[in-house]
C-alpha positions in Angstrom: -101.4 46.2 113.8 -101.3 42.5 114.2 -104.3 40.2 113.5 -104.8 36.7 114.8 -104.9 34.2 112.0 -108.4 32.7 112.1 -109.2 29.1 111.2 -110.7 29.0 107.7 -114.5 28.9 108.0 -115.2 27.5 104.6 -116.9 24.2 105.1 -117.5 21.2 102.8 -121.3 21.3 103.1 -123.6 22.0 100.2 -123.2 21.3 96.5 -123.0 23.2 93.2 -125.9 22.7 90.8 -124.3 22.2 87.3 -127.4 20.9 85.5 -128.1 24.3 83.9 -124.8 24.4 82.0 -126.1 23.1 78.7 -124.9 26.3 77.0 -122.4 27.3 74.2 -119.0 25.9 74.8 -115.6 27.6 74.7 -112.1 26.2 74.2 -110.1 25.3 77.3 -108.0 28.1 78.9 -104.9 28.9 77.0 -106.3 27.9 73.6 -107.4 30.4 71.0 -110.9 31.7 71.8 -110.8 30.5 75.4 -109.9 32.1 78.7 -106.2 32.9 79.3 -104.0 30.3 81.1 -103.3 30.8 84.7 -100.3 32.9 85.6 -99.4 36.4 86.9 -102.0 37.0 89.6 -104.3 34.2 88.5 -104.1 30.8 90.1 -106.1 27.6 89.3 -107.4 26.3 92.6 -107.2 22.5 93.1 -107.6 19.9 95.9 -103.8 20.3 96.5 -103.6 24.0 97.0 -107.0 24.9 98.3 -106.0 25.1 102.0 -103.0 27.2 101.1 -105.1 29.6 99.2 -107.4 30.0 102.1 -104.4 30.5 104.4 -103.0 33.1 102.1 -106.2 35.1 102.4 -104.9 36.2 105.8 -102.2 38.1 104.0 -103.9 39.4 100.9 -107.5 39.2 99.5 -108.4 36.2 97.4 -111.2 36.4 94.8 -112.4 33.0 93.8 -114.2 32.3 90.5 -116.2 29.1 90.6 -116.6 28.2 86.9 -116.7 25.7 84.1 -113.7 26.8 82.0 -115.2 25.5 78.8 -118.6 27.2 79.2 -118.6 30.3 77.0 -120.2 32.7 79.5 -118.0 31.3 82.3 -114.9 31.8 80.1 -115.9 35.4 79.3 -116.2 36.3 83.0 -112.9 34.5 83.7 -111.2 36.5 81.0 -112.5 39.8 82.4 -111.5 38.9 86.0 -108.1 37.8 84.8 -107.5 41.0 83.0 -108.6 43.0 86.1 -106.4 40.9 88.4 -103.4 41.8 86.3 -104.4 45.5 86.2 -104.8 45.5 90.0 -101.2 44.1 90.1 -101.4 41.8 93.2 -103.9 43.8 95.3 -105.9 40.6 95.2 -105.3 37.1 93.9 -107.8 35.6 91.4 -108.3 31.9 92.2 -110.2 30.0 89.5 -111.9 26.8 90.7 -113.2 24.3 88.1 -116.4 23.2 89.8 -116.6 20.0 87.6 -113.0 18.9 88.2 -113.0 19.6 91.9 -116.6 19.2 93.1 -115.7 18.7 96.8 -113.7 21.9 96.9 -116.5 23.7 95.0 -119.0 22.4 97.6 -117.0 24.2 100.3 -118.3 27.5 99.1 -122.0 26.4 99.3 -123.0 28.1 96.1 -125.8 26.8 93.8 -124.5 27.5 90.3 -121.7 28.8 88.2 -120.2 31.2 87.4 -120.1 32.5 91.0 -117.6 34.8 92.5 -116.7 34.7 96.2 -114.1 36.7 98.1 -112.0 35.1 100.9 -110.6 37.5 103.5 -108.9 36.2 106.7 -110.2 32.7 105.8 -113.8 34.0 105.7 -115.9 33.6 102.5 -117.8 36.6 101.3 -120.3 35.9 98.4 -120.1 38.6 95.7 -122.2 37.7 92.7 -123.5 34.9 90.5 -123.7 34.9 86.7 -122.4 37.3 84.2 -121.5 40.9 85.1 -120.2 44.0 83.2 -116.8 45.4 83.7 -117.9 48.5 85.7 -120.0 46.3 88.0 -117.1 44.0 88.6 -114.7 46.9 89.3 -117.1 48.2 91.8 -117.3 44.9 93.5 -113.5 44.5 93.6 -113.1 47.9 95.1 -115.5 46.9 97.9 -113.5 43.8 98.5 -110.3 45.7 98.8 -112.0 48.2 101.2 -113.3 45.3 103.4 -109.8 43.7 103.3 -108.2 46.9 104.5 -110.6 47.2 107.4 -109.6 43.7 108.4 -105.9 44.5 108.2 -105.4 42.4 105.1 -103.3 44.7 103.0 -100.5 42.5 101.5 -100.0 42.0 97.8 -100.3 38.6 96.1 -97.1 37.3 94.5 -97.0 36.5 90.8 -97.7 32.9 90.0 -95.2 32.4 87.2 -96.1 31.8 83.6 -97.5 35.1 82.5 -96.5 36.9 85.7 -95.2 40.4 85.1 -91.5 40.7 84.9 -90.2 42.7 87.9 -88.1 45.6 87.0 -84.4 45.1 87.8 -83.0 47.0 90.7 -81.2 50.1 89.4 -77.4 49.5 89.3 -75.5 52.1 91.3 -73.0 54.0 89.3 -69.5 53.5 90.6 -68.0 56.4 92.7 -65.2 58.4 91.2 -61.9 57.0 92.3 -61.1 59.6 94.9 -64.6 59.5 96.3 -64.3 55.7 96.6 -60.9 56.1 98.3 -62.5 58.5 100.8 -65.5 56.3 101.4 -63.2 53.2 102.0 -61.1 55.3 104.4 -64.1 56.3 106.4 -65.2 52.7 106.6 -62.0 51.8 108.3 -62.1 54.9 110.5 -59.1 56.5 108.7 -60.4 60.0 108.6 -57.1 61.7 107.7 -56.9 59.6 104.5 -60.5 60.5 103.7 -59.8 64.2 104.1 -56.8 64.0 101.9 -58.8 62.2 99.2 -61.6 64.7 99.2 -59.1 67.6 99.2 -57.4 66.1 96.2 -60.8 65.7 94.4 -61.6 69.4 95.1 -58.2 70.5 93.8 -58.9 68.6 90.6 -62.4 70.0 90.3 -63.3 72.9 92.6 -67.0 72.5 91.5 -67.2 69.0 92.8 -70.1 69.6 95.2 -70.1 66.0 96.5 -66.4 66.2 97.5 -67.0 69.6 99.2 -69.9 68.1 101.2 -67.9 65.0 102.0 -65.0 67.0 103.2 -67.2 69.0 105.5 -68.7 65.9 106.9 -65.4 64.2 107.5 -64.0 67.3 109.2 -67.0 67.3 111.5 -66.2 63.6 112.4 -62.6 64.5 113.1 -63.4 67.4 115.4 -65.9 65.3 117.4 -63.9 62.1 117.5 -63.5 61.0 121.2 -65.3 64.1 122.5 -67.0 63.8 125.9 -70.4 65.3 125.4 -71.0 66.2 129.1 -67.6 67.7 129.5 -67.9 69.8 126.3 -71.4 71.1 127.3 -70.2 71.9 130.8 -67.2 73.8 129.5 -69.4 75.8 127.1 -71.9 76.6 129.9 -69.1 77.8 132.2 -67.6 80.1 129.5 -70.3 81.4 127.2 -67.9 83.9 125.6 -65.3 81.2 124.8 -65.6 80.8 121.0 -63.7 77.5 120.9 -66.0 76.0 123.6 -69.1 77.1 121.7 -67.7 75.7 118.5 -67.2 72.4 120.2 -70.8 72.3 121.4 -72.1 73.3 118.0 -70.1 70.5 116.4 -71.8 68.0 118.7 -75.2 69.5 118.1 -74.6 69.0 114.3 -73.5 65.5 114.8 -76.6 64.8 116.9 -78.9 66.3 114.3 -79.7 69.4 116.3 -79.0 71.6 113.3 -81.0 74.7 114.3 -79.3 74.7 117.7 -75.8 74.6 116.1 -76.7 77.4 113.7 -78.2 79.6 116.4 -75.3 79.1 118.8 -72.7 80.4 116.3 -74.9 83.1 114.8 -75.5 84.6 118.2 -71.7 85.0 118.7 -71.3 87.1 115.5 -72.6 90.5 116.7 -69.8 92.4 118.4 -67.1 89.8 117.5 -63.8 90.9 116.1 -62.9 90.3 112.4 -60.8 87.1 113.1 -63.6 85.6 115.2 -66.2 86.4 112.6 -64.2 84.7 110.0 -63.8 81.6 112.2 -67.5 81.5 112.8 -68.4 82.1 109.1 -66.1 79.3 108.0 -67.6 76.9 110.5 -71.1 77.8 109.5 -70.3 77.4 105.8 -69.0 73.9 106.6 -72.3 73.2 108.4 -74.3 74.4 105.4 -72.4 71.8 103.3 -73.1 69.0 105.8 -76.8 69.8 105.9 -77.2 70.5 102.2 -77.8 73.8 100.4 -81.4 73.1 99.6 -82.4 72.6 103.2 -84.7 75.5 104.2 -82.8 75.9 107.6 -79.7 76.6 105.6 -81.4 79.4 103.7 -82.6 81.1 106.9 -79.1 80.8 108.5 -77.4 82.2 105.4 -79.6 85.3 105.6 -78.7 85.8 109.3 -75.1 85.3 108.5 -75.1 87.9 105.8 -76.8 90.4 108.0 -74.4 89.8 110.8 -71.3 90.1 108.6 -72.3 93.1 106.5 
């Protein structure tokens, strides 16, 4: 669902009353005893980045803490919110706004004191609470913010802000293919199916239990048999000669290639009753190839194996 990006509704009217902040002091953020430095999913809001923060709230929720960083109670709340921001891992961005350093930006939120916490979703401010709060209360408020954001279609995740941002796990490195498997893969890429078949057959000769090579060989043989086939002509021929095993095998191949697995299985299984020994062996071998293409753990394979066993024995 797409959502139109609204113009931010935060205005610059109002002012924050800081006169009541004659309280115990705390060291600045980042110093021992103070709130943590910004980083990770915590951003210090300034005149320069305020509009971008509001704009980003159309992608992911922003929770803004209006505070005095060196006030002890403010610093404690800032530390709690910062820890929760990291725990929520980008489900919201915590923006910390120093109301003394940036009074004009603080005035945009039209609050009357600090610390005050306000959410911004789709550019719209949503007052949350003012003053100190316990962890469980704050968690409950944050969960409500995330629910409101989801209802508004704001479900993105905030990026890390550098500094103390969590280190992203490296993408897993793919193990190199065995040489013959790589040779077959490269041959398929250049449409040299004969070379791919030869590579897989050599791999199976070296290790008859090489399940990947067995499956790869079955897949390449299917590509060989269907290469250049005219779908309509093959289906017409099968419809005109329902007892023609070769015609039915050709249709079954095209069904497999097109993902119609059950149709391919059923077509060949229905030919088994009453067939002579050579025909049964031909059908059995083709079905076994199909089982390798689909994969032995697929439930459709299990059912088809049962029917095959009943028909053969």
